LODRENVO-145489 format. One record per residue: y, z, x of N, C-alpha, C in turn. Coordinates in pm, whole numbers, plus 50000, padded with zeros to 5 digits. Layout:
LODRENVO-145489
YZXYZXYZX...
END
This chain:
LODRENVO-145489
193617727959044194767718759076195367722759208195877712759279196577714359411198067713259384198807719359475200367718159471200747711659599202027712959635202597705659750202297712859882201537723359875201117730360003199867725160063199207716259992197807712060032197707705560163198807699160209198797692660337199437700760456199787712760427200337721860525199187725860625199727731060746198727735660842198707751360837199757757660796199757771760798198587778360702197807787160766196787794160681197417800460566198597806660577199207814360461199557803960350200167793560388200497783360280199207776960219198217775160299196927769860244196297780260155196567792160174195957802760082196457800959938197637793959930198307792459798198297778659752197507770159817197467755859779196857752959650196057762059604195267759959476195847768959364196947775659395197607783459290197977774759174198057779459059198627771658935200157770358956200717779059043202157776859068202417764059143203397756559105203607743359173204527746059297203917752259395204597756059524205127743759593206297745159663206777735359759206907741859893206707735860003207097740760125208667740460147209177747960231210687747860254211067733960296212107728460232212537715360265213417709060161213997697960202215067691560115214387686359980213097682859985212487678159859212607688959748212327701959790212467712559692213767714159640214727714359744216207716959710216837706159625216427693959657216877682659570216337682059428215077686659410214427687959276215187698959201215467709959263216257721059198217607716859157218307709159250219567704159218219557693859099218597685359103218467675059004218157680958859217227690758863216797696458740217637709458696218657713058781219457724058746218657737058731217857739458830216947752258824217187761358945217087773758926217137783059044215837781659123215897785859253214787785259336214217799359344212847800659329212127812959371211557811359505211917819359602211447818259733210607830459769209337827659811208377838459843207967836859985208197847260056207877847860205206827857460236205917854760314204847863860358204027857860470202867862760495201977858260597200587861060560199607855060626198267852960576197447865760582197787875360665196987888360673197747899360604198677897060523199527907260459198767912360327198507924960330197747930660219198447929060077199737932760080200457931959945200807917459906200837908560006200967894259977199757889859901198577895159944197257891759869197347897059727197807909659719197817916259586198727908159489200007904859532200877898159441200327884059413199697877759509199057864859489198077865359374197197875059385196087876359290196587880159152197527889659147198117894659024199027884258950199757877259027200827869458971200657854158990200537851059118200497836059146199277829159104198217836759082196967831059036196867833058883197897838858820197947841758675198607829358616197827822558528198427810558467199647812858381199667824158313200817826958219202137827558307202017835658418203207837258508203477824358580202407817058625202647804458686203357794358588203027794258465203717785758371205237788958361205547801758367206947805858362207707800158492206997802858605207647797758729207867782358727206847775258671206827761558672207857755658576208047762958469209017758058365210527760758399210807772558464212137776358488212607775958635211707774558724211997775858865211417764558949212037762559069211397755159171210927765759270209617766359295209037777059375208727772459521209147780459613209047776159754208287787659827207337783659914206517793259992206927791060138207057802460209207397802560354206517812260430205797807060534205107816060634206187821460726206267835360726207347841560800207137839660950205787838160989205487836061132205777822961190205767812761094206177799261135207697797361128208357803661032209737801861019210447816661028210497821361146211167835161162212687833961129213267822361144214697820661110214957823160960214097816560876214257818560729213967832260698212927838760753212587851660720213617861660759214337859660873215347869460919216557868160830216947856760791218097855360700217917862260575216767859860509216567865160376216197880260383215587883960495215307898660520216577906560516217627900360584218857907660585219517908360452219247897860367219797897860231218997908860150217757909360160216857919060091217277933360119217447935560251217917949460293219217952860246220147942960243221497946260206221587948160053220727941459976220697943059827219947955459782218787958059850217957968659797217777980559885218307979860011218147990960103216877991360177215977981760158214737980460232214277967160229213177964460297212627950860307211127951360335210497940160333209067939760365208467926560295207167926260305206467913860264205357918260158205227910060055205857897660029207427899059991208237890060042209587890560001209887880359893210587885359788210877877259673212387875359657212757861559676214297858959670214527848859562215557851659481215947841759381217307836059437217377822459442218587816759505218887803159433220057797559485220537784359432219877773359515220107761259474219677749959554220377748459679221427755359703222177755859833221637766959914220597772659883219877783359952220667796659948221587797759854222377810559847221657819959750221357832259801220587841959720221447849559625220877852959505221607861059411220827873259361219467873659399218687885459375217497885959477217127898559505216077899059619215197911459584213977911659626213147921759620211887919259709210917928259699209587926459778208517923559673207517932459665206387931459581206827935259433206417927359340206617931259198205297930559127204957940959046203687940458979203847930958858202777925058803202987916358698203607922458574203257935558541203867942358440204647954858489205537960358412206257972058462205287983558495205637989758614204647999558669205418009158750205338022858716205938033158800207528030058811208108025958711209518023658717209968010658783209038002458816209337989658883209237978458772210227970658770210207959758663209037950358693208377944958585207307936358599207827922158635206977914758710207397901558755207617891558639206757892258534206907883258426208257886658356208577898158342209857902658276210987898358365210907900158497211977897258584212197881458580211187873658588211327859058577212057854358452211627860758335212297856258205213717861158201214007872758262215407877658255216297869758346215847865558463216717856958551216847843658486215807838058428215917824758363216867825458251216857835258172217757837158063219247838158116219427845958214220797847258274221217833958334220317826758393220697812958450221157804158332220477804258227220777796258108222117799758040222277813358031223477818057943224677821258027224497824458156225677828258239225517824658379225177811858410224927807358544226097810158633227287808858578228527810758661228477824758734228047834158659228027848458725227017849058838225857842458815224817842558926225347834459049226097822859022226647815259133227637823559210228477830259131229527838559194228877849759275227797855759224227197865859292226537860259431225977848859419225417842259541226537840159643227657834959599228807832359691229237845359752229407855659674229757869059730228807874459832227477873559802226597878459896226547871460028226597857960027226707850260149228007853060224229127854860155230377857960219230357871860284229667881260221229587894460273228687894860404227657888060394226717887560509227417880160629228027868960601228737861560706229867869660759230547877760675231727885760727231127896660821230097902560783229437913760861228967907060996228357895560992227947888561119229037885361211230137880061144231357875861223232047887961287232127898661214232777911061268231907916461386230667915661385229797919561491230077911261615230117897761599230417888861703231757891361759232737893261677234127896461733234187909361809233457919161768233327932161839232747930061972231717922261979231017920362108231927912962207232697903462149233637896062237234657905462295235207913362201236247923662241235707931862353234507937562323233927947462424233797940262561233287929062560233017922762685234277918762757235297913062688236517908262747237327920162799237397931562727238177943162771237377952162861236127948862892235257956962979235097971362930235057973462793234957986362739233487991362771232547983462773231177987262813231127987062966231377998563021231347998263172229978003863222229908004563353228608008063408228268022863384229228030763362228948044863336228358046563197228918038763102228238038762973226888034062964226658021863037225328016763041224338026463103224818034563201223948044063266223508055063175224358058063071224118068062980223078064962867223058052162837222268046762723220848051062737220138048862857218728052662871218508067262849219368075562907219258090162883219318093762737220358088162658220448091362524219198087462453218648075662482217378071062412216298080562443216098084862567215038094162606215218107162531216468111762515216698124262444216258122462296216528111062234216188108962095214668108662077213908101762172212438101662167211958116662180212528123962269212098137462291212258145962161213378144462095213698151661973212748147861859212348134461860211528130361739210018130061770209648135461887208258134961930207398145461848206328140961796205358149261724204378155361828204618167561881203818172061988202308175761935202228178661806200878181261759199968168661738200518158361692199688146261666200078134161749201158135661818201578123261904202488113961819203068105161888203958095961822205328102261795206038094961707207458098561671207668099161521208348110061477208678110961342207438112761248207628109561118206548111761018205958098460981204838099660906204138088260860205048078560774204848065860771203858058860854204288058661003203368058661098203718057961243203408044661301204438037761342204238025161407204108027661561203128022561631202878026061764204008022161856204428009161854205478003561941205288008462091204268003562159204068008162291205208005262382206117995762352207247992662440208148004762452208238013462342208928026162363208348035162468207008036262474206358044162575206538037362713206478024862724206818018462852208158021262907209118020962812210468025062853210498039862912209788048762838209838062962888209158063863021208058056463040207418057363178208308052363287209018041563260210048036263359211178045363386211658050763271212798059563279212408071963355211258076563329210778089363407210638086063551210138073763584209958070063726211278069063803212228061363743213458059563821214338071663828213968081363738214778094763738213888106063790212838102763864211888113063907212478125063983213648123064049214298133264129215388139864048215548136863925216648141463852216068151463737216968160463698216678169363581218008169963497217898166663370219118166363291218798173763153219648183063125219598189862992218148196062974217528200563078216268206663070215098197263058215418183263056214358173463041213768170263178212578174663192211908171763324210978159763308210608154363421209768142463427208448145263346207808157563372206588160163314206638161463162207828164763100208068164462959207898150762905208508141162970208478126962922206968121762944206358126463050204998123163076204068128062967204328140162921203478146362808203678137562691204928132962654205128125062533204218112562546204288106162652203478093362675201988095762670201518105562748200178107562757199488112562627200178122662561199668126862435199688116362325200648108162313200698097362220199648086762247199428083062373198418072962397197018078662378196808090762407195428096362386195178098262237196198102462156195988104662012195688090361946196408080361990196198067161930194748062961972194398064562093193048060362132191928068062057192218081262023191228089361956191218085261798192318081861750192508079661607191778067861556191848065961414191188054761359192018042261367193348043161420194068031661444193418022761557192648029161639191788022161737190408019461672189858008161689188628004861632187468008361731186828019761695185838025261782184548017261790184358008661698183138000461691183407986161755184467979961718184727966261772185937965961868186677976761891187717978261982188937970861928190107971861993191357966361950192027976661851193357974461832194107983661751194647977061626194687985061514195227980661382196757981661393197447977261293198847974861275199587988161294199317998261217200028011061222199298021361153199728034361164199008045061100199708048560973198988050560863199578054260738199778070160719199228077360820199358091660814199998096560941200078109560958200618116061076199738116061190198398114661169197418117761270196818105161343197308093861305196728081161363195278079761311194958085261203193578084261157193378072261063194248070960959194038060160866195048049160887194568037960940195568026360969195858017560852196808009160867196837996560790196007986960874194907982560813193757977660894193987963860958195027956660931195127944260985195387945661143194927935461213195017935861362195877923461394196987925161476197887914961517197747912861661197897899761703197827896261842198957903861920200127903661866201297909461952200997924061966200597931361865200407946061880199327948361999198257941261997197197943462098197727939462235198527929262247199157925962377200047937062427200787943962337201707954062375200857966662417199727969262338198857980062377198257978062514197777966362549197257963662679198247966262788199457961562764200537964162864200807979362876200917986762764201198001062771200098008562841198878006162793197758014462854197528010463005197807997563042197587993663183198648000463266199908001263225200888007563296200688022163305200188028363191199948042963196198798046863292197868037563315196858039863410197448040263552198358030363586198968030563713199808042563740200448047763629201398059063642200628072563653199598074063568198968087363558197508087563619197008076163657195698074763719194588081163639194708079563501193698084263417192868072463362191498073563396190678061663366190638058463221190788067563127190678064762991191718054562947192798054663014193898044262977193468030563019192928029963137192418016163183191308012463094190348020563055189238016762974189778011962839190828018762783191288014362653191918000262671192657997962773193287984162792192197973762814191117977062883190057966562899189267964062771188997975062696188287974162568189167966062473190397967462472191287959062384191267944562427191227942762557191057928662609189717922262565188617930862569187277926562524187447922062384188027929962295188217925362150188977911862141190027910762221190737897862213189817886362255189057888262355188187877162402187107874262302186527884162230185457882662136185967876462000187097881761960187457878861822188727869661811189517868961905190877862561888191167852161992190207846262051190357836362155189667823862113190397811962128189827798662096189147792462216188557781062192187697774162292188547769362417189857768262399190607764262518191417774962581191047787762542191737798762595193047803662515193217796162408194437800962323194087812662240195147819362196194897832462129195417830561980194457834961891194777834261748195767845661706196177844661590197387852161544197007867161492195977866961399195747880061336194457879761256193907892261240192817894161149193267902161032192727898260907193177904860788192767919860769193517926960696193157940360654192117940660544192077929560468191147929360347189847922360368188897926660307187657918360295187037921160157186627910160089186067911359964187057919459863188317916559883189387921959795189737935959815189197942759923189527956459951190077958560088191157965960096191697968460231190797978860297190447974960427189657984060512188187983860486187647976960386186257976560353185447973460474185907964360555185187959360672184897969660775185797979660782185887989560890185208002960863184978006160729184648019960696183128021160678182578033360684181198036360686180898047660608179648048860548179118061060487178258067260588177988080160572177148088060660175758081660650175278079060530173878074060502173778060360570174798051860560174658038460616174398039060766175168048160835175008049360984173588053161011173088063660939171728067960966170668057660941170908049760839169938038760798169888028560907171098024760966171168013961073170528019461199170818031761239170498036161373169248045061371168738049561251167688059761247168348073261236167518082261173168018095261130168648103061248167898103761364168338112661471169518107161538169408094361586170568087461652171778086561556171498084461429172628083261327173308095861320172578106661311173198120461302174128122461420173588119661541174388121461671175698113661667175578101061629176698092861625177718097061522177188101461407178168106361303178968118561346178208127261420178858140061466179898136461574179598126761664180448123161773181738116861715181598107861616182758100561559183358105761432183038118761404183648125161286183358118961159182078114561142181648108761015180798118260937181288121060812180618131360731180138125260593179378133660531178938128160396180118127360293181038136760306182168136460221183188125460254183258121560383184118110460418185548115260447186288106960514187708109560550188688099160498188128090060422189038079060364188388072460241188848077560130188458072259991186928072959980186348085160027184868086260012184128080460123184638071860210183928066360326184578072160444184158066260566184568071860700185208061660781186268065160847186868057560958186448064861085185638058661176185208064561297186398069061382186348080961440187488085961521187018096161617187858100561707187568111161802188678122061789189358123061683190338133861669189778147561658188378148261654187728161061651187668166761794188158159861897188178165262022186958162062113186048154562055184798150762130185218141162247184448141262352184778134262474184838118762447185898112662504185968098462499185068092962607183948087062570182968082462666182168070762611181278064562694180488053962654179038059162635178838072062599177468077362578176718069862470177398064762372176798057662258177018042462261177068037162377177508023562389176378014562323175118017562340174038009962276174198009862132174398022162069174588023161930175758017161882176838017261956178068010361911177887995361903177117989361988176907975361987176037972061863175087979761831174197978161715175067978261582175957988261581176827989061461177847977861452178327973461568179217961761569178537949361513177357946361558176587934161512176267935861358175877947761318175557950461175176867948561095177977953861135179257953161069179637938861046179487930161153179877916961152179237909061042177917912061016177267904960920177297911760783177907923860776177977931360645179167925360559180247922060619181367916560543182167906960645182977898860586183707888960656185247892360654185947890360764187357891260770188007877560771189177875860703189857863960729190637863460866190587852760933191217850961065192387841461042193517845061081194687835461097194587829461223194077817061227193797810861348194887800861400196137802661351197167794661409197617800261540198237792061631198537797161762200027797361769200517809361787201957811361795202427812861942203407804461978203807804362121204297818362167205167824662089205717837162140204647848062150203717848762058202647858662065201627855862181201397842262200200477839062306201157842362444202537840562450203187843362567203077858662600203117866262501203107881562515201697884662565200657878662516199297881262568199097875862705199707865262737199697860562876200207871762967201347877462927201907889163008200937900063026200247903162905199287914362902198097911563003197587899662998196407895963084196857896163226198077891063258198547890563399198687904963454199187913663369199297927663413197937934563431196987931663343195657937563356194967931863478195207919663510194727914763640195417921663757196647924163750197427930363857196927945363876196467951563764196057965463775194647966963821193747957063774192267958363799191837949663920192547938263938192047928764040190897919963985190647920863852189517912863799190017899063762189357888763824189937875463808189847869463665188887875463583188717869263450190077870963373190837881463399192107883563327193157873563375193137870263506194057859963549193687846163493192347843863487191947831563428192377830063283192297840363206192617840963073194137837663059194957844363141196377842263139196777827863171196127822663277196457808463314195967797163215194787801263151194267792063059195117791362938195607802962885196467803062777197817796662809198367798462926199497791562971199327775962978198137771463015197927757463019197827752262880197307759862783197167756162635198587754562586199437763462612200817762762564201547750662615201307747362746201967735862799201517723062738200107722762714199567709962665199697707262512199817718662441199817717362292201017722462221201847729962291203057735362220204367731562279204267724262383205497719462449205417704262458206367697262413206417682662420207807678662468207797671162584209027667162651209947679262672209357690262714210037702562751210657708562625210267705562509210697711562383209487721162339209817734462317208797743562276208757743762127207577744662073207317745061934206857759461891207037762761767206697776261721205227778561720204477768961660203037772061647202277757861639201017759461648200187747461621198797751361558198227743061486196867744861426196297731661404195007729861433194207717861412195007705761474195597707761578196167696361657197597693061621198157699261525199517696261480200477708161498201697704761547202707714361571203587717061452204167729261440205067731861324206517726761359207397736461383208797733361396209247736461539210347731161578210957733361713211167748461728211077753061850211137767361869212527773561858212507787361841213637795261824213877802961953214807811961950215087819862070213777827062121213027832262031211867840262079210907831962155210647819162109209727810662177210157808162319211457805462353211957802262476211957814862563212487825762500212537838462582211157843962617210247844062526208977850062552208167840662648208267827462633207457819962724208157819362870209407820862883210037822063003209487836663073209387846062999208837859263045207447856863095206617850363022205197848363054205117840063191205977830863202205987823563332206357832563449207287841663432207697851863533206567861063568205807865263464204637873963483203587865863564203297853263529202377845663607202817843863749204087840663768204597839963907204397853163978204627864663914204487876963973203137880064034202077874463968200647878064016200017866464089200717854964100200107843464171201067838564282202317840964277203287835564371203337820564369202847814164262202987799264250204367795064212205057788164292206427784564269206677776164146205597769064103205827761163980206087769663855205507781363858205707791263745207207794463743207767798363861209087802663868210087791163827209757778863872210667768063844210627765463695209457766263629209397764063488210167775063410210097787363464210777798563400212287795863403212737791263521214237788063532214517777263428213757766663423214067755963333214187760163191213227768163144213207772662999214287782362971214627790663079215717799563061217057792563043217227782363120218437774063108218497767262974217387762162925217287755562797217657766062684217147777962697217487788862599218987790662598219597791762715221087793062725221767781362654221277769862680221877758262622221907758162470220697761162411220517760762273220997772262191220947784562245221067796162158222257805462205222807803762323223797812962365225087812562280225657824162256227027825362193227977828862303229017820562313229987823762423230667837462404230587843162289231077856462260230137867462304228927863862345227997872862388226647872262303225537874062368224207873562305223687859462272222597859462204221847846862171221517846462022221867835361962221517833561817219987831761811219407834961687217977833061664217677818461656218447810061593218167795761594219367788861652219057776561700219947769361790220277755261738220807747161823221297733661787220187724961761218947727661793217827718161766217117722461635217547733661570216877738261450217707735361327217067738061207217747736061086218927746061067219977742061007221077751660973220697759960844220997772760856220787780460736222167786560681222037794660588223377799460533224057808960620223377815860710224007823560815223337821160948223957823261065223357821861190223337836061255222077840661266221957855661302221647856761455221977869261501221517874361626220717886261597219447886461645218597898361632218617905861761218977918261750219167926761867218307939661873217707942661760216817955461744215497953561792214967961861873213547961161917212617968261821212197961061723211257966761621209817966361663208967962361570207557961661607207357950661712208077940661712208147930061816209497931761890209497932062024210787932062096211567919162064212857921162040213697910261995213977900362113214297887262070214527877262179215717880862264216697887362220217877891262300217477901062408216637909962375216167919562479215247912162585214347903162539213537895462629214317887062718215457881462667216317873362747216987881762856217387894462814218047903662914217037905863035215757907862996214677910263096214517898463186214537886563125214277873963198215357871163294216607873163253217887870563332217827881163452217477893663418217477903463525216397899963638215177896163587214167893363689214427880063760215047869963700215377857163765216477859763863217337868563842218497871863932217887878864055216807886064038216147893464149215177884564223214527875764156213497867264225214187855564299215267850264237215837838264291217107841664371217707853064341218987857764411220067847564384220017842064261221137832464228222157838764146223447836064178224507843264118224567840063970224167828063934224287823863790223427833363699222317837063745221547846363663222147860563665222657864263775223317877563786224427878763688225287869063682226467869563589225887869563442224897860563411224317859463283223697872763237223007878863334222417891663296223417902663272224457903363349225467913563327226197911363195226447898863158227147895663032226137900162912224907897262928223947901262824223807915962820223877923162927223757938462922225037943562856226207936962882227367941862816227257940562667226807928762618226747926362478225757936162412224587936762469223517945662412223887961062422224657964662517225177978662528225977982162402226807972662365227607974562246226797975362123225747967662116224867968061994224037981361998223637985862113222757996962124223448010862115224718010762124225538022662127225298032862018225038026661899224888035361774223558042161768222538035961835221128042161826220318035861938220488041062061219888035062186218318034362176217738043862105216248044462102215648032262034216468024961953215988012061882216118000761979216428002262104216617990962191215957992862326214617997362319213938002262430213647990862530213377979162481213127967362571214387962762649215457963262577216757960562647216997970862756216717983362715216967994662812216017993862930214827989362906213857986863020214357976063111214917964463050215447954563135216647959263221217437968163157218637973763223218187982263348217127990863316216627998963423216067991163540215367979763511214817970963614215907964663695216947961463623218127954763688218827964663784218997976763734219757987363806218897993763922217577992363913216687997464004215697986864056216147977664136215297965664178213897971064233212857964364196211537967764254211567964764396210797973264472210677970764615209897957064637210127950864754209417938464777208337941064884207167936164856206067938164943205487924764976205347921665106204667908765146203487913865223202327908065183201037912465237200397900065310200107902565448199407891965518197947897065523197057888565467195657893265455194857890265582194047900365620192987898065717191957890165657191347881165730190477870865685189367875965595188797888165625187637893165550188067903265436189367905365420189847913965310189787906965176189807915165069189727909364927191147910364870191587898764835192977897864774193007906064648192097905464560192147912364426192117927264448191357931864535191187946564559192477951164619193147943864704194357947664773195457947764656195417937664576196507937364473196407948864375195177952564334195027963264241195427976464295195467977764424195777991264486197307991764523197997980564515199437980964548200217986764436201447992064473202367997964361202567987064255202657992064123202917982964019204407979364019205277988464046206717985064037207137978664170206747966864187207107959864317206897945364301207687937264370207547922664378206677920364497205487914664465204427913264567204197898464593204057895064724203647881864762202497883564867201397877164840200197879064920199967865364996200007866665130199767854965214198307855765267197547844865251196137845465295196047843765442197117839765507197137838165658198527840265705198637842065834199937844065895200857832265862202147835965842203157825865805204537829765861205147821165937206477824265990206507837366053207507846066011207667859266078206677868566029205837865365930204837874565873203557873065956203337883266041202127882566134201247894966108199967893666148199037904466135199407914766243199317927466211199447938466295198027944166330197717943966459196397949766497195247942666440195417929866409194437921566347193907927266216194697934166143194337939866010195267936065913194897936865782195897933965673197117941865697198267934865689199557940265722200507939365604201347950665586202287951665479203617951865526204477942765465205897943065500206667947365373207397958565385207977964365266209477965665285210227961765179211637963265169212017970765045212807980965063213277988564948214647994464973215397995764872216768000764883217537993964987217497980764991218257972665086217917975165233216677980465258216267982865393214777977865406214477971065516213177966765536212467975065643211367979965609210577989265697209747980765802209337987065907208467981466009207147976765946206537965965991205227962265933204187973265963203227975165872202317985865878200947981665819199927987965868198567985665814198267995465703199158004465674199028014765578199618009565438198688009965333199098005265199200348012865157201358006265092202428014065038201988021864915202568034164900202258042564785203448045664701203428041864571204418045464473203878040264341204668039864243204208035064120203828020664124
END
């Protein structure tokens, strides 16, 4: 049987279209039915490559007995968190407030007015390890609704009031801080140092990364440390030297590259490490993670000039091109952790299998190199890795390709092939930076093709949409869509100097301000073009994905520098004041905001290059400093003339312009 999800485009919703549960998509039809039949709503939020979403679906949503209970006593609603981040954010805050934690699948019990009265995440079908069974929970809530609905309604009102009060108090605090100028320049200057100190204290010197398992990579934290180290390269504070921060970054990047979190056979990075060593990952691969990894490793190559970092960035890009790119240059969302009902089955190997595929001698050599044993390192099987200290090299490239082709035919992975604007924008940034670092035109082509796809398929009459699939768009964009795409356009302008990119960036930045800006400071997640929910949130914390408010801070800082317009300068400073107040309690959780702040406080030098006719633009670009605004002229223009008939560099830094030179500038 089919339910009301059968005509949806989301791969996650379609995974549940044949469930015996009579699912509805989020919308008035479901709410009206709940109102008319006087039933509570069961809201389930997840995404298509979520392992525990699959588990709960198999155990409960495909279970006819449990489905009958849901259909009898509830109106059931399914939401794809990647298509509706606004709904996910609201009810995640509810789940965290009520339970102390959150995650997916998210399970919410609420009224037809969308007001929640109970929340949780995964529930087993029967009681297990002290967790109530889903069947038992459904019957208990239904009984309570029947016998004492007034208490549940009051609980829902209290929860909404509490969350709204918390949100309002934060807004009021931000307004007070900005208006009274409590957040001054001295305090802002201290936040990056405090964050760097926190990272230093939490650094795992033995295994890399921060804190204990599970370890989430979050390369934007490492990018912040690289920039902080660079802008403070002449300073020493509390015994923290630049090389200490460099050690943090280099050790972490190398450990992740050596660990099983990196796919040594097919390339690309998995979601996070379940252990301290970066050996055993949660095997799903997300587009946004890999974009951030490309950015982080590319920047590390420019900072430390270690080829392994560039190789890792390029290998990750190879994975994206092979596995995650569509026919028009668009980037897909994710690959599943599960295959044939088992997490990681696609990625693991036995010693005997390797030897059978490659032959006994070559198989033994490959197993020794990648730490593959007869005993195994993961549930009796093996995750290839180089944590044994073996050299990171391409000595077994031929064998790797053989294993890659064999693995691809051995099992299949589910691909979430919807196209998300914000994640595509982040990958556009990554490809632009990789082009900047390498000078290889295929990366610029990839960035521009993806930008063209977004323009043609995800923007209609200058309105950005969240996602598309099979030719249809989902809902109008939220803050992240506008902020991330503005940033992508700025990155494209940075590497091409095409003014149309800068003009589009300005236009979408202004539109983000119109739709989402709060006059009290910061930007709301959803705006005047979106549905209204029970609360209107501002996300400010840079978690696995940098938040829209931090990306807006970066965009405003860069637009103020690139256009020299006062309107962006004032908007940037207001945003920095707002986010400084938010970040004060734990600056390390706001690394992208702090990166934007450092960029604003330490403007990149400006380099204009006049090319000699026979010189190569891409080679020149790849050799120039990364932390610079670069404009390349293919011929003499105005006051920019060739010196000695050779490629000439005009450099301005620290409010001073240097004489033209044929010598390439040297810095980060």
